[in-house]
Biopython code that builds the backbone (N, CA, C, O; Angstrom):
import numpy as np
from Bio.PDB.StructureBuilder import StructureBuilder

atoms = [
    (1, "MET", "N", (-48.344, 5.652, -46.639)),
    (1, "MET", "CA", (-48.467, 5.148, -47.991)),
    (1, "MET", "C", (-49.179, 6.552, -48.435)),
    (1, "MET", "O", (-49.330, 7.679, -47.964)),
    (2, "LYS", "N", (-49.458, 5.972, -49.377)),
    (2, "LYS", "CA", (-49.535, 6.948, -50.342)),
    (2, "LYS", "C", (-50.886, 7.411, -50.703)),
    (2, "LYS", "O", (-51.831, 6.676, -50.417)),
    (3, "ASP", "N", (-51.150, 8.804, -51.438)),
    (3, "ASP", "CA", (-52.848, 9.553, -50.942)),
    (3, "ASP", "C", (-53.043, 7.984, -52.763)),
    (3, "ASP", "O", (-52.263, 7.620, -53.643)),
    (4, "GLN", "N", (-54.467, 7.634, -52.405)),
    (4, "GLN", "CA", (-54.948, 6.275, -53.554)),
    (4, "GLN", "C", (-56.438, 7.154, -53.799)),
    (4, "GLN", "O", (-57.253, 6.482, -54.431)),
    (5, "THR", "N", (-56.892, 8.439, -53.435)),
    (5, "THR", "CA", (-57.994, 8.714, -53.486)),
    (5, "THR", "C", (-58.697, 9.033, -54.824)),
    (5, "THR", "O", (-59.887, 8.949, -55.128)),
    (6, "HIS", "N", (-57.624, 9.422, -55.533)),
    (6, "HIS", "CA", (-58.270, 9.030, -56.999)),
    (6, "HIS", "C", (-58.193, 7.996, -57.557)),
    (6, "HIS", "O", (-58.615, 7.976, -58.713)),
    (7, "LEU", "N", (-57.716, 6.923, -57.062)),
    (7, "LEU", "CA", (-57.961, 5.488, -57.389)),
    (7, "LEU", "C", (-59.810, 4.946, -56.837)),
    (7, "LEU", "O", (-60.542, 4.163, -57.442)),
    (8, "MET", "N", (-60.042, 5.527, -55.826)),
    (8, "MET", "CA", (-61.521, 5.508, -55.104)),
    (8, "MET", "C", (-62.581, 5.776, -56.279)),
    (8, "MET", "O", (-63.436, 4.974, -56.657)),
    (9, "SER", "N", (-62.228, 7.772, -57.054)),
    (9, "SER", "CA", (-63.299, 8.303, -57.892)),
    (9, "SER", "C", (-63.298, 8.458, -58.625)),
    (9, "SER", "O", (-63.541, 9.507, -59.222)),
    (10, "GLN", "N", (-62.735, 6.482, -59.320)),
    (10, "GLN", "CA", (-63.031, 6.364, -60.058)),
    (10, "GLN", "C", (-64.709, 4.876, -60.271)),
    (10, "GLN", "O", (-65.135, 3.970, -59.555)),
    (11, "PRO", "N", (-65.164, 5.556, -61.907)),
    (11, "PRO", "CA", (-66.028, 4.616, -61.734)),
    (11, "PRO", "C", (-65.689, 3.451, -61.457)),
    (11, "PRO", "O", (-64.535, 3.232, -61.825)),
    (12, "LYS", "N", (-66.227, 2.511, -60.921)),
    (12, "LYS", "CA", (-67.020, 0.532, -61.068)),
    (12, "LYS", "C", (-67.927, 0.458, -61.991)),
    (12, "LYS", "O", (-68.860, 1.160, -62.382)),
    (13, "GLY", "N", (-67.248, -0.993, -62.377)),
    (13, "GLY", "CA", (-68.439, -1.554, -63.490)),
    (13, "GLY", "C", (-67.922, -2.197, -65.098)),
    (13, "GLY", "O", (-66.948, -2.818, -65.522)),
    (14, "ASP", "N", (-69.117, -1.672, -65.629)),
    (14, "ASP", "CA", (-68.849, -1.861, -67.335)),
    (14, "ASP", "C", (-68.701, -0.146, -68.212)),
    (14, "ASP", "O", (-68.617, 0.225, -69.383)),
    (15, "ASP", "N", (-68.728, 0.395, -67.115)),
    (15, "ASP", "CA", (-68.610, 2.052, -67.772)),
    (15, "ASP", "C", (-67.523, 2.471, -67.331)),
    (15, "ASP", "O", (-67.468, 3.664, -67.033)),
    (16, "THR", "N", (-66.130, 1.483, -67.124)),
    (16, "THR", "CA", (-64.902, 2.151, -67.026)),
    (16, "THR", "C", (-64.178, 2.306, -67.837)),
    (16, "THR", "O", (-64.685, 1.984, -68.911)),
    (17, "TRP", "N", (-62.900, 2.750, -67.957)),
    (17, "TRP", "CA", (-62.169, 2.585, -69.089)),
    (17, "TRP", "C", (-61.953, 1.707, -69.387)),
    (17, "TRP", "O", (-62.115, 1.186, -70.491)),
    (18, "MET", "N", (-61.235, 1.052, -67.821)),
    (18, "MET", "CA", (-60.777, -0.566, -68.245)),
    (18, "MET", "C", (-61.147, -1.692, -69.184)),
    (18, "MET", "O", (-60.673, -2.287, -70.152)),
    (19, "ALA", "N", (-62.731, -1.692, -68.065)),
    (19, "ALA", "CA", (-63.610, -2.870, -68.997)),
    (19, "ALA", "C", (-64.370, -2.149, -70.839)),
    (19, "ALA", "O", (-64.810, -2.858, -71.744)),
    (20, "LYS", "N", (-64.270, -0.600, -70.834)),
    (20, "LYS", "CA", (-63.752, -0.646, -71.948)),
    (20, "LYS", "C", (-63.023, -1.142, -73.332)),
    (20, "LYS", "O", (-63.412, -1.682, -74.367)),
    (21, "THR", "N", (-61.856, -0.715, -72.854)),
    (21, "THR", "CA", (-60.992, -0.971, -73.684)),
    (21, "THR", "C", (-60.159, -2.165, -73.498)),
    (21, "THR", "O", (-60.115, -2.910, -74.477)),
    (22, "GLY", "N", (-59.417, -2.551, -72.352)),
    (22, "GLY", "CA", (-59.355, -3.669, -71.498)),
    (22, "GLY", "C", (-57.715, -3.143, -71.186)),
    (22, "GLY", "O", (-56.824, -3.982, -71.048)),
    (23, "GLY", "N", (-57.471, -1.836, -71.106)),
    (23, "GLY", "CA", (-55.783, -1.184, -71.162)),
    (23, "GLY", "C", (-55.288, -0.759, -71.672)),
    (23, "GLY", "O", (-55.682, -0.232, -72.712)),
    (24, "PHE", "N", (-53.796, -0.721, -71.130)),
    (24, "PHE", "CA", (-53.016, -0.188, -72.142)),
    (24, "PHE", "C", (-52.375, -1.419, -72.870)),
    (24, "PHE", "O", (-52.287, -1.453, -74.097)),
    (25, "ALA", "N", (-51.926, -2.440, -72.045)),
    (25, "ALA", "CA", (-51.776, -3.578, -72.322)),
    (25, "ALA", "C", (-52.198, -4.511, -73.505)),
    (25, "ALA", "O", (-51.484, -5.260, -74.172)),
    (26, "LYS", "N", (-53.696, -4.246, -73.601)),
    (26, "LYS", "CA", (-54.237, -5.263, -74.207)),
    (26, "LYS", "C", (-53.962, -5.926, -75.176)),
    (26, "LYS", "O", (-54.670, -6.912, -75.380)),
    (27, "ASP", "N", (-52.727, -5.599, -76.216)),
    (27, "ASP", "CA", (-52.685, -6.373, -77.267)),
    (27, "ASP", "C", (-50.869, -5.961, -77.378)),
    (27, "ASP", "O", (-50.111, -5.709, -78.314)),
    (28, "MET", "N", (-50.736, -6.051, -76.041)),
    (28, "MET", "CA", (-49.098, -6.992, -75.669)),
    (28, "MET", "C", (-48.879, -7.951, -75.427)),
    (28, "MET", "O", (-49.573, -8.381, -74.506)),
    (29, "THR", "N", (-47.877, -8.902, -75.990)),
    (29, "THR", "CA", (-47.768, -10.450, -75.503)),
    (29, "THR", "C", (-47.002, -10.538, -74.818)),
    (29, "THR", "O", (-46.659, -9.506, -74.242)),
    (30, "LEU", "N", (-46.365, -11.705, -74.525)),
    (30, "LEU", "CA", (-45.255, -12.191, -74.075)),
    (30, "LEU", "C", (-44.032, -11.546, -74.045)),
    (30, "LEU", "O", (-43.336, -11.060, -73.154)),
    (31, "ARG", "N", (-43.943, -11.668, -75.282)),
    (31, "ARG", "CA", (-42.705, -11.719, -75.845)),
    (31, "ARG", "C", (-42.094, -9.867, -75.430)),
    (31, "ARG", "O", (-41.039, -9.525, -74.896)),
    (32, "ASP", "N", (-43.432, -8.871, -76.016)),
    (32, "ASP", "CA", (-43.045, -7.616, -75.713)),
    (32, "ASP", "C", (-42.938, -7.767, -73.728)),
    (32, "ASP", "O", (-41.899, -7.434, -73.159)),
    (33, "TYR", "N", (-44.116, -8.278, -72.967)),
    (33, "TYR", "CA", (-43.608, -8.247, -71.793)),
    (33, "TYR", "C", (-42.274, -8.765, -71.330)),
    (33, "TYR", "O", (-42.168, -8.848, -70.106)),
    (34, "TYR", "N", (-41.445, -9.058, -71.901)),
    (34, "TYR", "CA", (-40.174, -9.704, -71.495)),
    (34, "TYR", "C", (-39.061, -8.503, -72.265)),
    (34, "TYR", "O", (-38.010, -8.068, -71.795)),
    (35, "ALA", "N", (-39.715, -8.167, -73.597)),
    (35, "ALA", "CA", (-38.361, -7.155, -73.731)),
    (35, "ALA", "C", (-38.329, -6.078, -72.868)),
    (35, "ALA", "O", (-37.324, -5.585, -72.357)),
    (36, "GLY", "N", (-40.310, -5.490, -72.631)),
    (36, "GLY", "CA", (-39.845, -4.708, -71.369)),
    (36, "GLY", "C", (-39.005, -4.516, -69.912)),
    (36, "GLY", "O", (-38.313, -3.719, -69.279)),
    (37, "VAL", "N", (-39.575, -5.797, -69.878)),
    (37, "VAL", "CA", (-38.749, -6.484, -68.207)),
    (37, "VAL", "C", (-36.971, -6.500, -69.025)),
    (37, "VAL", "O", (-36.710, -5.460, -68.419)),
    (38, "ALA", "N", (-36.441, -6.613, -69.344)),
    (38, "ALA", "CA", (-35.108, -6.132, -69.620)),
    (38, "ALA", "C", (-34.905, -5.083, -70.095)),
    (38, "ALA", "O", (-33.770, -5.220, -70.551)),
    (39, "LEU", "N", (-35.222, -4.098, -70.316)),
    (39, "LEU", "CA", (-35.418, -2.394, -70.980)),
    (39, "LEU", "C", (-35.088, -2.285, -69.763)),
    (39, "LEU", "O", (-34.038, -1.664, -69.594)),
    (40, "HIS", "N", (-35.706, -2.739, -68.649)),
    (40, "HIS", "CA", (-36.728, -1.882, -67.462)),
    (40, "HIS", "C", (-35.264, -1.909, -67.044)),
    (40, "HIS", "O", (-34.613, -0.894, -66.797)),
    (41, "GLY", "N", (-34.733, -3.344, -66.976)),
    (41, "GLY", "CA", (-33.091, -4.132, -65.693)),
    (41, "GLY", "C", (-31.833, -3.319, -66.586)),
    (41, "GLY", "O", (-30.942, -2.754, -65.953)),
    (42, "MET", "N", (-31.834, -3.310, -67.810)),
    (42, "MET", "CA", (-30.696, -2.830, -68.335)),
    (42, "MET", "C", (-30.225, -1.618, -68.096)),
    (42, "MET", "O", (-29.116, -1.400, -67.608)),
    (43, "LEU", "N", (-31.625, -0.163, -68.661)),
    (43, "LEU", "CA", (-31.566, 1.001, -68.051)),
    (43, "LEU", "C", (-31.436, 1.323, -66.154)),
    (43, "LEU", "O", (-30.919, 2.390, -65.825)),
    (44, "SER", "N", (-31.887, 0.428, -65.123)),
    (44, "SER", "CA", (-31.598, 0.861, -63.625)),
    (44, "SER", "C", (-30.471, 0.342, -63.416)),
    (44, "SER", "O", (-30.570, 0.010, -62.235)),
    (45, "SER", "N", (-29.303, -0.004, -63.808)),
    (45, "SER", "CA", (-28.725, -0.539, -63.701)),
    (45, "SER", "C", (-27.131, -0.068, -63.703)),
    (45, "SER", "O", (-26.041, -0.414, -63.247)),
    (46, "GLY", "N", (-28.081, 1.525, -64.985)),
    (46, "GLY", "CA", (-26.813, 2.187, -64.949)),
    (46, "GLY", "C", (-26.176, 1.934, -65.748)),
    (46, "GLY", "O", (-25.749, 2.780, -66.534)),
    (47, "ASN", "N", (-25.847, 0.444, -65.828)),
    (47, "ASN", "CA", (-24.156, 0.285, -66.109)),
    (47, "ASN", "C", (-23.508, 0.554, -67.487)),
    (47, "ASN", "O", (-22.316, 0.612, -67.788)),
    (48, "LEU", "N", (-25.068, 0.761, -68.543)),
    (48, "LEU", "CA", (-24.686, 0.730, -70.067)),
    (48, "LEU", "C", (-24.290, 1.933, -70.431)),
    (48, "LEU", "O", (-24.753, 2.955, -69.925)),
    (49, "PRO", "N", (-23.015, 1.920, -71.733)),
    (49, "PRO", "CA", (-22.495, 3.185, -71.930)),
    (49, "PRO", "C", (-23.542, 4.495, -72.818)),
    (49, "PRO", "O", (-24.723, 4.477, -73.165)),
    (50, "LYS", "N", (-22.669, 5.338, -72.923)),
    (50, "LYS", "CA", (-23.388, 6.055, -73.921)),
    (50, "LYS", "C", (-23.771, 5.932, -75.038)),
    (50, "LYS", "O", (-24.740, 6.346, -75.674)),
    (51, "SER", "N", (-22.574, 5.069, -75.323)),
    (51, "SER", "CA", (-22.617, 5.335, -77.176)),
    (51, "SER", "C", (-23.964, 4.351, -77.366)),
    (51, "SER", "O", (-24.516, 4.414, -78.465)),
    (52, "VAL", "N", (-24.455, 3.554, -76.479)),
    (52, "VAL", "CA", (-25.284, 2.392, -77.190)),
    (52, "VAL", "C", (-26.529, 2.911, -77.457)),
    (52, "VAL", "O", (-27.052, 3.464, -76.490)),
    (53, "GLY", "N", (-26.975, 2.902, -78.182)),
    (53, "GLY", "CA", (-28.290, 4.023, -78.719)),
    (53, "GLY", "C", (-29.906, 3.016, -79.025)),
    (53, "GLY", "O", (-30.002, 1.793, -79.129)),
    (54, "ASP", "N", (-30.863, 3.925, -79.094)),
    (54, "ASP", "CA", (-31.925, 3.200, -78.906)),
    (54, "ASP", "C", (-32.263, 2.012, -79.907)),
    (54, "ASP", "O", (-33.082, 1.106, -79.754)),
    (55, "ALA", "N", (-31.555, 2.219, -80.789)),
    (55, "ALA", "CA", (-32.143, 0.639, -81.971)),
    (55, "ALA", "C", (-31.492, -0.108, -81.824)),
    (55, "ALA", "O", (-31.740, -1.187, -82.363)),
    (56, "GLU", "N", (-29.806, 0.098, -80.688)),
    (56, "GLU", "CA", (-29.350, -1.300, -80.338)),
    (56, "GLU", "C", (-29.822, -1.437, -79.128)),
    (56, "GLU", "O", (-29.418, -2.553, -78.799)),
    (57, "LEU", "N", (-30.324, -1.077, -78.402)),
    (57, "LEU", "CA", (-31.116, -1.092, -77.081)),
    (57, "LEU", "C", (-32.399, -2.202, -77.312)),
    (57, "LEU", "O", (-32.655, -3.165, -76.590)),
    (58, "ALA", "N", (-33.017, -1.829, -78.364)),
    (58, "ALA", "CA", (-34.301, -2.288, -78.454)),
    (58, "ALA", "C", (-33.809, -3.789, -78.904)),
    (58, "ALA", "O", (-33.929, -4.857, -78.304)),
    (59, "TYR", "N", (-33.272, -3.518, -80.044)),
    (59, "TYR", "CA", (-32.922, -4.496, -80.512)),
    (59, "TYR", "C", (-32.124, -5.539, -79.364)),
    (59, "TYR", "O", (-32.444, -6.728, -79.336)),
    (60, "ALA", "N", (-31.495, -5.219, -78.809)),
    (60, "ALA", "CA", (-30.925, -6.618, -76.775)),
    (60, "ALA", "C", (-32.326, -6.772, -77.274)),
    (60, "ALA", "O", (-32.634, -7.456, -78.250)),
    (61, "THR", "N", (-33.234, -6.015, -76.456)),
    (61, "THR", "CA", (-34.149, -6.638, -75.609)),
    (61, "THR", "C", (-34.957, -7.458, -76.671)),
    (61, "THR", "O", (-35.862, -8.017, -76.051)),
    (62, "GLN", "N", (-35.013, -7.717, -77.766)),
    (62, "GLN", "CA", (-35.757, -7.922, -78.406)),
    (62, "GLN", "C", (-34.859, -9.617, -78.228)),
    (62, "GLN", "O", (-35.290, -10.747, -77.999)),
    (63, "LEU", "N", (-33.902, -9.242, -78.389)),
    (63, "LEU", "CA", (-33.266, -10.766, -78.325)),
    (63, "LEU", "C", (-32.787, -11.432, -77.087)),
    (63, "LEU", "O", (-32.011, -12.368, -77.283)),
    (64, "MET", "N", (-33.147, -11.090, -75.577)),
    (64, "MET", "CA", (-33.505, -11.590, -74.839)),
    (64, "MET", "C", (-34.719, -11.555, -74.849)),
    (64, "MET", "O", (-35.017, -12.728, -74.622)),
    (65, "ALA", "N", (-35.592, -11.025, -74.953)),
    (65, "ALA", "CA", (-36.702, -12.035, -75.072)),
    (65, "ALA", "C", (-37.373, -13.057, -75.523)),
    (65, "ALA", "O", (-38.128, -13.851, -74.962)),
    (66, "ASP", "N", (-36.936, -12.927, -76.834)),
    (66, "ASP", "CA", (-36.303, -14.628, -77.526)),
    (66, "ASP", "C", (-35.985, -15.090, -77.022)),
    (66, "ASP", "O", (-36.846, -15.970, -77.035)),
    (67, "ALA", "N", (-35.170, -15.468, -76.243)),
    (67, "ALA", "CA", (-34.288, -16.272, -74.965)),
    (67, "ALA", "C", (-34.627, -16.711, -74.099)),
    (67, "ALA", "O", (-34.608, -17.918, -73.854)),
    (68, "MET", "N", (-35.029, -15.840, -73.403)),
    (68, "MET", "CA", (-36.379, -16.222, -72.542)),
    (68, "MET", "C", (-38.028, -16.822, -73.352)),
    (68, "MET", "O", (-38.761, -17.570, -72.705)),
    (69, "LEU", "N", (-38.231, -16.583, -74.107)),
    (69, "LEU", "CA", (-39.944, -17.172, -74.710)),
    (69, "LEU", "C", (-38.272, -18.660, -74.731)),
    (69, "LEU", "O", (-38.156, -19.185, -73.624)),
    (70, "LYS", "N", (-37.683, -18.957, -75.335)),
    (70, "LYS", "CA", (-36.842, -20.369, -76.014)),
    (70, "LYS", "C", (-36.985, -21.070, -74.554)),
    (70, "LYS", "O", (-37.644, -22.110, -74.571)),
    (71, "ALA", "N", (-36.568, -20.741, -73.534)),
    (71, "ALA", "CA", (-36.153, -20.884, -71.680)),
    (71, "ALA", "C", (-37.040, -21.973, -71.363)),
    (71, "ALA", "O", (-36.613, -22.979, -70.797)),
    (72, "ARG", "N", (-38.838, -21.771, -71.852)),
    (72, "ARG", "CA", (-39.667, -21.372, -71.511)),
    (72, "ARG", "C", (-40.122, -22.792, -72.261)),
    (72, "ARG", "O", (-41.219, -23.267, -71.969)),
    (73, "GLU", "N", (-39.572, -23.223, -72.884)),
    (73, "GLU", "CA", (-40.018, -24.385, -74.447)),
    (73, "GLU", "C", (-39.341, -25.625, -73.400)),
    (73, "GLU", "O", (-39.848, -26.739, -73.262)),
    (74, "LYS", "N", (-38.318, -25.237, -72.839)),
    (74, "LYS", "CA", (-37.573, -26.846, -72.095)),
    (74, "LYS", "C", (-38.357, -27.282, -70.991)),
    (74, "LYS", "O", (-38.043, -28.300, -70.375)),
]
sb = StructureBuilder()
sb.init_structure("model")
sb.init_model(0)
sb.init_chain("A")
sb.init_seg("    ")
for serial, (resi, resn, name, xyz) in enumerate(atoms, 1):
    if name == "N":
        sb.init_residue(resn, " ", resi, " ")
    sb.init_atom(name, np.array(xyz, "f"), 0.0, 1.0, " ", f" {name:<3s}", serial, name[0])
structure = sb.get_structure()
């Protein structure tokens, strides 16, 4: 098991960073989440050609996120 003592040393209650800011993803939409999950899957597959640029990858993940949102409507 990983050492989690750093988690226990965080202050509790309304003075925590999480309570004050809402956390890293406070403004994240479901579309953003889906795109991130798609990106993770694409990158971890190891099957992406080296010629695929960042802009193409970002566009592809947004298309996938849009498709996932559309599928939820059914």
